[in-house]
C-alpha positions as CSV (number, residue, x, y, z in Angstrom):
1,M,93.0,73.0,195.4
2,I,95.6,75.6,194.8
3,G,94.4,79.1,193.8
4,G,91.1,77.6,192.7
5,F,92.8,75.0,190.4
6,P,92.3,71.3,191.4
7,Q,95.5,69.5,191.9
8,P,95.5,65.7,191.7
9,Q,97.5,64.3,194.6
10,H,99.3,61.5,192.7
11,L,100.6,63.6,189.8
12,H,103.8,65.7,189.8
13,Q,104.2,69.0,188.1
14,P,106.5,68.5,185.1
15,P,109.5,70.7,184.6
16,S,109.1,73.5,182.0
17,D,112.8,73.7,181.1
18,C,115.4,71.0,180.3
19,P,117.4,70.2,183.4
20,V,120.5,69.6,181.2
21,C,120.6,72.6,178.8
22,G,117.8,74.9,180.1
23,V,115.9,75.0,176.8
24,K,112.1,75.0,177.0
25,L,110.7,71.4,177.0
26,H,107.7,70.5,174.8
27,V,105.1,67.8,175.2
28,T,105.7,64.7,173.0
29,R,103.5,62.0,174.6
30,L,100.0,61.8,175.9
31,G,98.3,58.8,177.6
32,C,94.8,57.8,178.5
33,E,94.5,56.4,182.1
34,S,91.2,54.6,181.2
35,C,92.2,52.5,178.2
36,G,96.0,52.8,178.1
37,T,96.0,54.5,174.6
38,E,99.2,56.6,174.0
39,L,99.7,59.3,171.5
40,S,103.2,60.4,170.4
41,G,104.1,63.6,168.5
42,R,104.8,67.2,169.2
43,F,101.9,69.0,171.0
44,A,101.3,72.6,171.9
45,S,102.2,73.4,175.4
46,C,100.1,75.3,177.9
47,P,101.8,78.3,179.6
48,Y,99.4,78.0,182.5
49,C,100.3,74.3,183.1
50,S,103.9,75.1,184.2
51,L,102.9,77.7,186.8
52,T,104.3,77.2,190.3
53,P,101.8,76.7,193.1
54,Q,102.4,80.3,194.3
55,D,101.7,81.6,190.8
56,Q,98.5,79.4,190.6
57,K,97.4,80.9,193.9
58,I,98.0,84.5,192.7
59,L,96.2,83.9,189.4
60,G,93.3,81.9,191.0
61,T,92.8,84.6,193.7
62,F,92.9,87.3,191.1
63,L,90.3,85.6,189.0
64,V,88.0,84.6,191.9
65,S,88.1,88.2,193.2
66,R,87.3,89.4,189.7
67,G,90.5,91.4,189.4
68,N,90.4,93.0,192.9
69,M,94.0,93.8,193.6
70,R,93.3,94.7,197.3
71,E,91.7,91.2,197.8
72,L,94.8,89.7,196.2
73,A,97.0,91.7,198.6
74,R,94.9,90.6,201.6
75,E,95.0,86.9,200.5
76,L,98.7,86.9,200.0
77,G,99.4,88.8,203.2
78,V,101.4,91.6,201.4
79,S,101.0,95.3,200.7
80,Y,99.0,96.5,197.7
81,P,102.1,97.6,195.8
82,T,103.8,94.2,196.4
83,A,100.6,92.4,195.2
84,R,100.7,94.5,192.0
85,Q,104.4,93.8,191.5
86,R,103.9,90.0,191.9
87,F,101.0,90.0,189.5
88,T,103.0,92.0,187.0
89,E,105.9,89.5,187.3
90,L,103.4,86.6,186.8
91,L,102.1,88.3,183.6
92,E,105.7,88.7,182.4
93,R,106.5,85.0,183.1
94,L,103.4,84.1,181.0
95,G,104.6,86.4,178.2
96,L,101.5,88.6,178.5
97,E,103.4,91.7,179.5
98,T,106.9,92.8,178.7
99,P,109.2,93.8,181.6
100,A,108.9,97.5,182.2
101,E,112.2,99.4,182.6
102,T,112.7,102.8,184.1
103,G,115.2,105.1,182.7
104,A,117.6,104.4,185.6
105,E,117.2,100.6,185.1
106,R,118.0,101.0,181.4
107,A,121.1,103.0,182.3
108,G,122.2,100.3,184.7
109,S,121.9,102.5,187.8
110,V,119.3,102.9,190.6
111,D,118.3,106.2,192.0
112,R,118.7,105.6,195.7
113,E,116.5,108.5,196.7
114,D,113.7,107.3,194.4
115,V,113.8,103.8,195.9
116,L,113.7,105.2,199.4
117,R,110.8,107.5,198.5
118,R,108.9,104.6,197.0
119,L,109.6,102.5,200.1
120,A,108.4,105.2,202.4
121,A,105.2,105.6,200.2
122,G,104.5,101.9,200.5
123,E,105.0,101.4,196.8
124,L,107.8,98.9,197.6
125,D,108.3,96.5,200.5
126,L,111.6,96.1,202.3
127,D,112.7,93.1,200.3
128,E,112.1,94.8,196.9
129,A,113.9,98.0,198.0
130,T,116.9,96.0,199.3
131,T,117.0,94.1,196.0
132,L,116.9,97.4,194.0
133,L,119.6,98.9,196.1
134,G,121.5,95.7,195.9
């Protein structure tokens, strides 16, 4: 089980994007393991089905802990701000939240002092601060 979601051992996770051109793939065939029946057509996709195992763990832990972000941080072994950031990124990948931009990010620059202040306050971990300072 990954993040509370059962994972059959014999199935592989399908890609979500075309390996040739990068466009989102869609489901066109379904099959019944019991009787061999196959359906062909264009079916609605599930945004949760293409989550990575790490994303499934984040979502499963969040749901099981009933939204307790501190429990999520403990389970992931990261700081509270890092857990919040990873959950925000998951919501963005699912299309449930739009990426938030600060004024500095919109302008294409990063306020070095602000990043260092946020790092010292524990709002960012070292990897996030390094990425921002780039």
